[in-house]
N, C-alpha and C positions, 0 to 999 in steps of 0.2 A: 242822641243815640248812645247807648252804653257801650263801652269798650270791652272787648274780650281779651282777657289777660291769661298768659300761660302760667301754669303752676311752676313755682321755683324748683320743685322736686322732679321735674320731667327729665328724661334721659336725652342727652344731646345726640345728634346724628353721628358724631365722631365715635362716641363710646359704643353706640349700637353697631356701627360698622365693624369696630374692632372685635366685639363679641361674636358677631356673625362669622368673621374671618377666622377667628380662633377656633370656634366650633367646627367650621368646615375643614380647616387644616387637621384638626384632631381626628375627624372622621376619615379623612383621606389617609393619614398616617396609619390609623388603626386598620383600615381596609388593606393597605399595602402590606402591613405586617402579617395579617392573617392570610393574605394571598400567598406571600412568600412561605409562611409556615406550612400551608396546605401543599404548595408545590414541593417543598422539601420533604414532607412526609410521603407524598406520592413517589418522589424520586427514590427515597429509601426503600419503600415497599417494592418498587420495580426492581431495584438492585438486588433485594433479598430474594425475590422470585427467580431472577436470573442466576443468583448464587445457588439456589436449590437445584435448578436444571443442570448447572455446570458440575455440581458435586455428584449428581446421579450419572451424568455422562462420564465423569472420571472413574467412578466405580465400575460402570459397565465396560469401559475401555480396558481397565486392568483385568477384569474377568475374561474379556474376549481375547486377551493376549495368549499366544500359544505357549507362554512360559518358557521361552527359549532365551538364553542370555543374549543381550544386545537389543532385543525388541523394545520399541519405544513408541510413544504417542503423546499428544498434549491436548489440554483443554484450556480455553481462555476464560479468565475472570475479569470483570470490570468492577473495581472497588473504589469508592470515594468516602462513604460514610461508615462502612463496616470494615472488615479486615479478615485476612487469612491467618490461621494459627497452626503452625507446625511445631508443636511442643512435645516433649517426651511424655509418654503415657505413664499412668500410675498403677495399672493392673498387670500382674504377671500371669502368663499362660503356660501351663505345664501339660505335657503329653506323657501318659504312662501306659504301658502295655503289660497285661497280665495273662497268664495261661490258666488252664483248668485246674492246676494244682494249687493255685493261689499265689504263686510266685509272681512278682511284679518287677518291671524295669522302667525307670524314668528315662525317656529317650530325647526329650527336648524341653527347654524352658527359656522364656524370653519375655520382654516387656511388650505390651500391646500399644502401639502408637495409634492415636486417633486424630487424623487431620480434621480441622474444623473451619467453618466459615461463619463469621459473626455479622449479624445484621446491625444496622444503625440504631441509634438511641430511640428513634421514633417508630421502630418496627414492633408490631404486636404479633403474638403467635400463641399457639397452643402449648401446654406444658410438655406434651410428648405426642409425636405422630410419626409413623413409619412412612417414609417416602419410597424406599426400595427395600424389600424384605417381605416378611410375613405380617400382614395387617393385624393390628391389635395384639402383637407379641413383642416381647423384649428381645434384644439381640442376644442376651445371655441365655434365653430359653432354647436357643439352637446353636450350641457350641460344637455340635458334630453334624456335618452334612453327609448323609448316607443314602443308599437306595431306599431305605425304610423311612427316611425323614428328609424329604427334599427341601432345600432352602438355598438361597444364593450365598456365596462365600462373602461377598461384599454387601453390607447394609448401609443405607443412608437414612438418617432419621432426624427429626426436628426435636429440639429440647430447649426449654426455657430455664436458664440458670444464670441470673444476673445479666439478662439480655437474651436475645433470640439467637440460637446456634443451629447450624446444620452440620451434622457429624457423619463422617465416613468411617465404617467399622469393618475391618477384616479379621477380627479376633475370633476365628473359628477354624475348624479342621475338617477337611474332606476325607472320608474313609470309603474306599471302594474295594470290595472283594472281586478279584479279577480272574477267578477260576483256578486252574492248576497248570503247572509246567512240569516237564520231566527233567529230573536231575539225577546225578550219580553220586554215590558215596564211596565208590571203590575204583576210581579212575576209569570209568567207562565200561566196567565189566557188567554192571547191572544198573538199570534205570528205574526210577519210581516217581509217581506223581507227588507233587508238593503244592499245598495251597499258596496262593499269592494274594497279598493284601497291599494296596497302595494307600499311603497316608500323606496328604499334602497340606502344607501351611504356607500362606502368602504373608511374608513379613514386610511391613511397611517401614522403610528407613528414609531418613531425610538427607537431602543434598544441600545445594547452595540456595541462597535467597537474595534476590535483587529486584529492582524495578519499583515503579510507583503507578498507582491508578489502574493500569491495565496489565495483568499478569498472565503469562503463559505457564501453566503448571504442567511440567513434563514428567511422565511416568516412564521409567526405564528399568528393565530387568537387568540387574547388575551381577547377579550370581544365582546359580541353581546348584544346590548341594543335595546329593542323593546318598543316603546311608542304607546299607543292606543289613537287616537284622534277621538272623537265622534262628528259628526255634524248631529243631529237627524232631522233637518228640511231642509237639503241641499241634493239635488239629483244630482246636477252638480257642480263640483268644478274645480278650476284651480290651478295647481302646477306651481310655479315660482321658477327658480333657477337663482340666481345672483352671478356672479363671477367677481370680479374686475369691469371693466366698461361694462361687457357683461351681457345680460339678455335673458333668454329663458322661454317661457310659454307653458304649455301643458294643454288643456282643456279636462278633463276626461268626456266622455259622460255618460249620465244617463243610468244605467244598469237595470232599472225597479224597483229599491227599493224605500222605503219611506224615506230614509235618507242615510247617508254615514258614514262608519267607515274606518279610515285610520290607517294602521299599518306602523309606521315609524321605519325602521331597520337601526341602525348605527353599522357597523361592523368594529372593530379596528383590523388592520393587522399590526403587529410589524415587522420591518425589523432590523435584527441584523447581524453584520459582524464578522466572526471569521476566524482565519487562520487554 
């Protein structure tokens, strides 16, 4: 009977076992890596969605304050892959008042601070999306909030710029014609009606910063300054708000008075971060 001989080039059982183990380990390591990557991206996406909701809540809370000195509230942020940015703004906001003769008076100027929340590196987002404000509009399209052009003072929007950011924006002015009041020019001998206009700006300022991972962002009204501007010979005025390259005008109609008194309210809201 002829013998059956194995080919000298056959693969031994040891080599085959090593190859199978190596391939299996590679598949396991690859699976674990992609699973961890997927979990990390899901965690970052969840954190970013929570950050959006927290920024909206913060803006709503500030708007809901009675704007009385000392009033405060806080919103909690959970941050691990992203971060909170309270950096000084780059745009200047200027408020100017002019009368029917064309004379103008600059009554306020300051930097617009924009608190921001940054998403993690794995977060994808649209280039721009309004989360709180006027849909499909830019925040600079509504620099004046008036009875003729209603909009919230505080906007929250999504912007992609070297990462995904959620931005809170209070860089606009509320103008409200409030009717007339009776005033005197001769120590009470004669009284006459005068138009009243209220101009309000919420200025975001920054306080202390501390803590890690879980932050309580506290908003507190630290100061309310009211300046009275009298224009005894002007019954119609125009309020102009300039912010960077953008400009918005609002003509306040004559309310039947013999002059105009403007109450300019500057409300300082301090944002502090603590763990």
